C-alpha positions in Angstrom: 90.4 87.2 137.7 88.6 85.9 134.6 90.0 83.2 132.4 90.8 85.8 129.7 92.8 87.9 132.2 94.7 84.8 133.3 95.4 83.9 129.6 96.7 87.5 129.1 99.0 87.2 132.1 100.3 83.8 130.9 101.0 85.1 127.4 102.7 88.2 128.7 105.1 85.8 130.4 105.7 84.3 127.0 104.1 81.0 127.8 101.5 79.4 125.4 98.0 78.8 126.7 96.3 75.4 126.4 94.8 74.3 123.1 91.2 74.4 124.4 91.7 78.0 125.4 93.1 78.8 122.0 90.0 77.3 120.3 87.7 79.3 122.6 89.7 82.5 122.1 89.6 82.2 118.3 85.9 81.5 118.4 85.2 84.7 120.4 87.5 86.7 118.2 85.7 85.6 115.1 82.4 86.6 116.6 83.9 90.0 117.3 85.7 90.5 114.0 82.7 89.5 111.8 80.9 92.6 112.9 83.6 94.9 111.6 83.6 96.4 108.2 86.3 95.8 105.6 87.4 99.3 106.5 87.0 99.6 110.3 86.5 103.1 111.7 88.9 104.2 114.5 88.7 107.5 116.4 91.7 109.5 117.4 93.8 109.5 119.5 95.4 106.3 118.4 98.9 104.7 118.2 99.6 103.1 114.8 102.0 100.2 114.6 103.6 98.3 111.7 104.9 94.7 111.4 105.6 92.6 114.5 106.7 89.3 112.9 106.6 87.2 116.0 109.2 89.3 117.9 107.5 88.9 121.2 110.0 90.7 123.5 110.1 93.6 121.1 106.3 93.8 121.3 106.7 94.1 125.1 109.2 96.8 124.5 106.7 98.6 122.2 104.1 98.5 125.0 106.7 99.9 127.5 107.6 102.8 125.2 104.2 103.7 123.8 102.0 102.7 126.7 100.1 99.6 127.7 96.6 98.5 126.8 94.0 99.8 127.7 95.7 103.1 128.6 96.7 103.5 125.0 94.6 102.8 121.9 96.4 100.7 119.3 96.1 100.0 115.6 98.2 97.2 114.3 98.7 97.0 110.5 99.2 93.3 110.1 102.1 90.8 109.8 101.9 89.6 113.4 103.4 86.2 112.6 106.3 84.5 110.8 110.1 85.1 110.8 110.3 85.6 114.6 110.7 83.0 117.3 107.4 83.7 119.1 104.8 84.3 116.5 102.2 82.2 118.4 102.6 84.1 121.7 102.6 87.5 119.9 99.4 86.9 117.9 97.5 85.2 120.7 98.4 88.0 123.1 97.1 90.6 120.6 94.0 88.5 120.0 93.4 88.3 123.8 93.8 92.1 124.1 91.4 92.6 121.2 88.7 90.4 122.8 89.3 92.0 126.2 89.4 95.6 125.0 87.7 95.7 121.6 87.5 99.5 121.5 91.2 99.9 122.3 92.8 97.4 120.0 92.3 97.3 116.2 93.9 94.5 114.1 94.0 94.6 110.3 95.3 91.9 107.9 98.8 91.6 106.5 100.1 89.5 103.7 101.6 87.0 106.2 98.2 86.3 107.6 97.7 83.7 105.0 97.8 79.9 105.0 100.2 79.7 102.1 102.7 82.2 103.6 102.6 80.8 107.1 103.5 77.3 105.9 106.7 78.6 104.4 108.0 81.2 106.9 107.7 79.5 110.2 104.3 80.0 111.9 102.9 76.6 110.8 106.0 74.8 112.1 106.0 76.7 115.3 102.4 75.7 116.1 103.2 72.0 115.3 106.3 72.2 117.4 104.7 73.7 120.5 101.3 71.9 120.4 102.1 68.7 118.6 99.5 69.2 115.9 98.3 71.7 113.4 95.0 72.4 115.1 96.1 75.7 116.6 97.4 76.8 113.2 94.0 76.1 111.7 92.2 78.1 114.4 94.5 81.1 113.8 94.1 80.9 110.1 90.3 81.0 110.5 90.8 84.2 112.4 93.0 85.6 109.7 90.1 85.4 107.2 88.0 87.7 109.4 90.5 90.5 109.9 89.7 93.8 108.3 91.5 95.0 105.2 92.0 98.6 106.4 91.2 101.2 109.0 90.1 104.8 108.7 91.3 107.1 111.5 88.9 110.0 112.1 89.1 113.1 114.2 92.8 113.7 114.0 94.2 117.1 115.0 96.8 119.2 113.2 98.6 119.6 116.5 101.1 117.1 117.9 99.3 115.0 120.6 100.1 115.6 124.2 102.9 113.4 125.5 101.1 111.3 128.1 103.9 108.7 128.5 106.3 109.7 131.2 109.3 107.4 131.4 110.5 106.6 134.9 113.9 107.7 136.1 114.4 109.9 133.1 114.2 113.6 132.4 111.8 114.0 129.5 112.7 117.6 128.8 114.0 118.2 125.3 117.5 119.3 124.7 116.6 121.0 121.5 116.5 124.8 121.3 113.1 126.6 121.5 111.6 127.2 118.0 108.7 129.3 117.0 105.8 128.1 115.0 103.4 125.2 114.9 105.0 121.8 115.3 103.8 119.3 112.7 105.9 116.3 113.6 107.9 115.3 116.6 110.4 112.4 117.0 111.1 110.8 120.4 113.4 108.1 121.5 112.6 105.1 123.7 113.3 107.2 126.8 110.9 110.0 125.8 113.6 112.5 124.9 112.7 114.7 121.9 115.2 114.1 119.1 113.6 116.2 116.3 110.9 118.7 115.6 109.4 119.6 112.2 107.5 122.8 111.8 104.4 123.1 109.7 104.9 125.2 106.6 103.3 128.7 106.6 101.3 130.1 103.7 101.8 133.7 102.7 98.9 135.7 101.3 98.8 139.5 101.1 96.1 141.2 103.2 94.3 142.2 100.1 94.2 138.6 99.0 92.5 137.5 102.2 90.0 140.4 102.1 87.2 138.3 100.6 86.5 134.7 99.8 85.1 135.4 96.4 83.0 138.0 94.5 79.4 138.1 95.6 76.9 137.2 92.9 75.3 140.7 92.8 78.6 142.5 92.9 80.9 143.6 90.1 84.0 141.4 90.1 86.0 144.4 88.8 85.1 146.5 91.7 88.0 147.2 94.0 88.0 145.0 97.0 87.9 146.4 100.5 88.5 144.9 103.9 85.8 142.5 105.1 82.9 144.0 106.9 79.7 142.3 107.8 76.6 143.4 109.5 75.9 139.8 110.7 77.5 139.0 114.1 79.8 136.1 114.0 77.5 134.2 116.4 74.6 134.5 113.9 76.5 133.6 110.8 75.8 130.4 109.0 77.8 127.5 110.4 78.1 125.9 106.9 79.8 129.0 105.5 83.5 129.1 106.6 84.9 132.3 108.1 87.6 134.1 106.2 91.1 134.2 107.5 92.8 137.5 108.3 96.4 138.6 108.4 99.3 137.9 106.1 100.2 134.5 107.6 97.6 131.8 108.2 97.5 128.2 109.0 95.0 125.5 107.9 92.0 125.4 110.3 91.8 122.3 112.4 88.7 121.1 110.6 90.7 120.7 107.4 92.5 117.5 108.6 91.2 114.6 106.6 91.0 111.0 107.5 94.0 108.7 107.7 93.7 105.4 105.8 95.7 102.5 107.2 96.4 99.5 105.1 99.1 96.9 105.3 100.5 97.2 101.7 99.2 99.9 99.5 96.8 100.9 96.8 95.3 99.0 93.9 94.5 100.0 90.3 91.1 98.4 90.8 90.2 100.7 93.7 89.6 104.4 93.3 87.2 104.8 96.2 87.0 103.5 99.7 83.6 102.1 99.0 85.2 99.6 96.6 87.2 98.2 99.6 84.0 97.8 101.6 82.4 95.8 98.9 85.2 93.1 98.8 84.6 89.6 100.2 87.5 89.4 102.7 86.5 86.2 104.4 88.8 84.0 102.3 92.4 83.1 101.7 94.4 85.9 100.3 94.1 85.5 96.5 97.1 85.7 94.1 95.7 88.7 92.3 93.0 91.2 92.5 92.1 94.2 94.7 92.4 92.3 98.0 95.8 91.0 97.0 97.0 94.5 96.0 96.0 96.1 99.3 98.2 93.6 101.2 101.2 93.4 98.7 101.6 96.8 96.9 104.4 99.3 97.6 105.0 103.0 96.9 108.0 103.8 94.6 109.5 106.8 92.9 107.7 106.2 89.6 104.8 107.7 87.7 101.6 105.8 87.6 101.6 102.0 88.2 104.4 99.5 87.8 105.1 95.8 88.2 106.1 94.7 91.7 109.3 92.6 92.1 107.5 90.7 94.8 105.4 88.9 92.2 102.2 90.2 93.8 100.6 93.6 94.0 101.9 96.7 92.2 104.2 99.6 92.5 102.6 103.1 92.6 103.9 106.6 92.4 103.2 110.0 93.9 100.5 110.9 91.3 98.5 107.8 92.3 98.6 108.7 96.0 97.8 112.3 95.4 94.7 111.4 93.3 93.5 108.8 95.7 93.8 111.1 98.7 92.0 113.9 96.8 89.1 111.7 95.8 88.6 110.2 99.2 89.3 113.3 101.4 92.3 111.7 103.0 95.2 113.6 104.5 97.6 110.7 104.7 98.0 107.0 104.0 99.7 104.9 106.7 101.1 101.5 105.7 103.7 98.9 106.8 105.0 96.0 104.8 108.5 97.3 104.0 111.6 97.2 106.2 112.6 100.8 107.1 116.0 101.1 108.9 114.9 104.4 110.6 111.6 102.9 111.8 109.4 105.2 109.7 109.6 106.9 106.3 107.4 109.6 104.9 107.1 109.9 101.1 105.5 112.0 98.4 105.4 115.2 100.4 104.1 113.5 103.5 101.1 112.0 101.8 102.1 108.5 102.7 104.2 107.0 105.5 105.6 103.6 106.1 105.8 102.5 109.8 107.9 99.5 110.8 107.6 98.2 114.4 110.0 95.1 114.4 113.4 96.3 115.6 116.5 94.3 114.6 114.4 92.4 112.1 115.1 88.7 111.9 117.4 89.3 114.9 120.2 90.5 112.6 119.2 93.5 110.4 120.1 96.2 113.0 117.2 98.5 112.3 115.2 100.5 114.8 111.4 100.4 115.1 108.8 103.1 115.4 105.2 103.8 116.2 103.1 106.8 115.1 100.8 108.6 117.6 98.0 110.8 116.3 96.1 113.2 118.6 92.5 114.1 118.9 90.9 117.2 117.4 89.1 118.9 120.2 88.0 121.9 118.2 84.5 120.4 117.5 83.6 119.8 121.1 84.4 116.1 120.9 82.2 115.4 117.8 83.8 113.5 114.9 82.6 114.1 111.3 81.9 110.7 109.8 83.4 111.2 106.4 85.0 108.6 104.2 85.2 110.0 100.7 81.5 110.9 100.4 81.6 114.4 101.8 84.2 117.1 101.1 85.9 118.8 104.0 87.8 121.4 102.1 87.2 125.0 103.1 87.8 128.3 101.4 90.2 130.3 103.6 91.3 133.1 101.2 90.9 134.6 97.8 92.6 136.8 95.3 90.4 138.9 93.0 90.9 137.7 89.4 93.0 134.8 90.6 91.0 132.4 88.3 92.1 128.8 88.5 95.5 129.5 90.0 96.3 128.1 93.4 98.5 129.1 96.4 101.4 126.8 97.3 103.6 126.6 100.3 106.2 129.1 99.2 103.7 131.8 98.3 103.9 131.2 94.6 101.1 130.1 92.3 100.8 127.3 89.8 98.2 125.5 87.8 98.2 122.3 89.7 97.0 122.0 93.3 97.1 123.5 96.7 99.9 122.0 98.8 98.9 122.2 102.5 101.8 120.6 104.1 101.6 117.3 102.3 98.0 116.3 102.6 95.6 115.2 100.0 95.2 117.3 96.8 93.1 120.4 96.6 91.8 122.6 93.8 90.5 126.1 93.5 87.1 127.0 92.1 87.6 127.9 88.4 86.9 131.5 87.6 85.6 132.3 91.1 88.9 133.5 92.5 88.4 131.2 95.5 91.2 129.3 97.1 90.2 125.9 98.4 92.4 124.8 101.2 94.1 121.5 101.0 93.6 118.8 103.6 96.5 119.3 106.1 98.5 116.4 107.4 97.7 115.6 111.1 100.1 116.4 113.9 102.0 113.2 114.7 104.6 111.9 117.0 107.0 109.1 116.2 108.4 107.0 119.0 111.6 105.3 117.9 112.9 102.4 119.9 115.5 99.6 119.6 115.2 95.9 120.1 114.8 94.5 123.6 118.1 93.4 125.1 118.8 89.7 124.4 119.0 87.5 127.5 117.4 89.9 129.9 113.8 88.7 129.3 114.3 85.0 128.5 115.1 85.7 124.9 117.9 83.4 123.7 120.8 84.7 121.6 120.2 81.8 119.1 117.1 80.2 117.8 116.0 77.4 120.2 116.2 74.4 117.8 116.3 70.8 119.1 119.7 69.1 118.8 119.7 67.0 115.7 122.5 65.2 113.8 123.3 65.9 110.1 121.0 63.2 108.8 118.0 64.4 110.8 118.5 68.0 109.7 118.5 66.9 106.1 115.3 65.0 106.8 113.7 68.0 108.5 113.6 69.9 105.2 110.5 67.9 104.4 107.2 67.4 106.2 106.4 64.2 107.9 103.5 63.4 105.7 105.7 63.8 102.7 108.0 61.1 104.1 105.1 58.7 104.6 104.1 59.2 100.9 105.2 56.5 98.5 105.9 59.1 95.9 108.5 60.7 98.1 110.1 57.4 98.9 110.3 56.6 95.2 111.9 60.0 94.6 114.5 59.2 97.2 115.1 55.7 95.7 114.3 53.9 98.9 113.5 50.2 98.9 110.9 48.6 101.1 113.4 47.7 103.8 114.8 51.2 103.8 111.3 52.7 104.1 110.6 50.5 107.1 113.9 51.6 108.7 113.0 55.2 108.0 109.6 54.9 109.7 111.2 53.4 112.8 113.8 56.2 112.8 111.2 58.9 112.6 109.1 57.4 115.4 112.2 57.2 117.6 113.1 60.8 116.8 109.5 61.9 117.6 109.6 60.3 121.0 113.1 61.6 121.7 112.4 65.2 120.9 108.8 65.2 122.4 107.2 65.8 119.0 103.9 64.2 118.1 104.7 61.0 116.3 101.5 61.2 114.2 102.9 64.0 112.2 106.5 64.2 113.5 106.5 67.9 113.1 110.2 68.4 112.6 111.2 72.0 112.2 112.3 73.0 108.8 115.4 75.1 108.6 114.8 77.5 105.6 114.9 80.5 107.9 118.1 79.3 109.5 119.7 78.8 106.1 118.7 82.3 105.0 120.0 83.9 108.1 123.3 82.0 108.1 123.8 82.9 104.5 123.5 86.6 105.5 120.6 87.4 103.3 117.1 88.8 104.0 114.5 88.6 101.3 112.8 91.9 101.2 110.1 90.6 98.9 108.9 88.3 101.7 108.7 91.1 104.4 
């Protein structure tokens, strides 16, 4: 067993690894992450996960429900640390798995992977409390700067992926009645039982409407149309020219599934194309404004256009922004995290964007469930994946109505002057005056696995936060950092005399030795999170 495998086994037992191993691990991770683009490419099949927030035992439950690495390929959309009790073990385990299986684990950056945020919401204090210094925190923050800003999932299928996870001692047969039609979405519980199935919408065209893709250049457009006949065998037809669909009901061909863009937060008014993300300099602390900040902080909302975010960073964006961005970049869906969802996932804007949340019972008190999203592989192309990322269109003409002009076909068989709606994918448009219908990018087939928090007490998880015993005076002092106490300015603010300062230093040294905390910094744990939880409030703006 290699040192890395031993570190993985130790972290799976929720035991921190020695500081020299953390330094070596972070060095190897930076060498690996620096080779990745700002938008890393991931091939389907893949399981997409949302925020973890240091809830280690719930991360183990996630692996139990969705499959362990390397059997399952994972994409984590940031926010690995803060809020939870075991941010250190959670992030280091994911980092070990990334180094051990680089093709099976993808990590992108969240807004909490920041020096400023981690010093406020727990990760800094946890590192100091467990290692006695801030060295490990600095190693991890250097890794944060190298994490990708987004991921592009390619090769997704319109069919729901095969259920390869068989739960032991449980009948995985669904209790739902049999339904006819293509299943677009499937929802499973933690035991693998199917709770819900959603059918893909069918699109009605009369047989005459599907008789031809468009009028030939040397043919009179007013000539009555006839059923399609061709002297060229199908095997000799040009592969670049799509074959027309026949029948009154048809579904989007598998090749019309666009890519899935995964980001932690959302979109930015400064970014209209994926290449703009690739040109950003990500190897820095998260700025307070700009495109990089927006990708990690923005949220979708039921508005038109752009709006100011109540978080104080990023923006709010509406359905029209998502539709335009998906259309310009040949995307079928945007996957993001960043917001607490009580049901574990939430699809918005006609399934053009989905929020995935993977931290059940957030902050150990919210009572929400978590979810992961599985996307299957499109095997219709013989295993080949078309490397498109906004530079090449994937829309195909699948039917036409003579004299249709610029009208489009929508899901209920009606026409309008806007866009084709292919089940919630990116926007499409018909060729003006040609009578051709350009099919919209269909949403991929997907499966959501919903699970609850790991039982408390069964895996060593305490019912309360493991805080050292301190009297009232010490808990008041723990609201400040040790270096702030040693500052003369702070002592003057407290109105302490020279004798009182000397007594305070002796008291701090005694507390450091009594609680096994390094006396050089006396990393006393601050209690903002405890105060917030005891007050019964959770700040959504800090999620």
